[in-house]
N, C-alpha and C positions, 0 to 999 in steps of 0.2 A: 434478477429482481432480488431485493433484500428480504431476509427472514426477520420478522419482528416478533418479539415475545410480549405476551399479554398475561395479565392476572385479573381474575374477578375479585372485586372487593366484597361481594356477598358470600360466595362459597369458597374463595381462595383457590379456585382451579386455575392452573397455569397452562397456557397453550401457545403454540407458535403458528404464525401465518406468513405466507409468501405474499407480499404485496408490492405494488409499484410505489415509488417514492411519493408520487402525487396523490395516491389514494388517501382518503380520510381514515383516521383511526377507527377501529371497530369498537362498538360500545356493548353489543349484545354477547353475553357469555353462551358458548355452545353447550355447556353442561347444565346450568340452571335456567337459562333463558332470560335472566335479568339484564338490564342495561347498566351494569356496574363494572364492565371490563375496562382496564386501564393499560396503556402501553408502558412497558417497563424499559428502563435504561440498562442495557447489558453490554458485555464486551463483544466485539466482533468475533466472527469465527476464524479469522485469519490475523496474522501479525506480520508486520513488516520489520525485519531485523537487519542489522548490518549497516553498511555505509549507504546502501541504496542502489537501485539499478542505474539511476541516472548518473551518479557519481562514477561508477565503475565502467559503464558501458559507453557513455557518450562524452562526458565533460572533459576527461583527461586523456584524450587520444594523443599519441605522440605525433608531433609535426613531422612531415616528410622533410628529410634533410637533402639539401641540394648538394650534388657532388661538386666540390670546388677543386680546381686543378692545384696540385701541390707544387710549390715552388722549390727549386733546388736550393738546398742549404749549402752555405759555404763550407768548403773542406777545412777541417781543423787539424788534420793529421800533418805532422811535420815531416818534411822530406830531408834526408841526409845525403 
């Protein structure tokens, strides 16, 4: 479940809540009790960096090479 950050517009108290995505935003401030809390937009607690797991793990797997019989090359050495 994601952690959401809230701030009360009345007393400016900031608090975090663990909620389901489908839960409605909280309005009541736990500090002052007024219905002035507002959900803040904040950065996530993790970052995805690099080329990505899909790119490196699955997409570019080398294809299995079939062993092809080698043909005999014609001799180029000159005999005297």
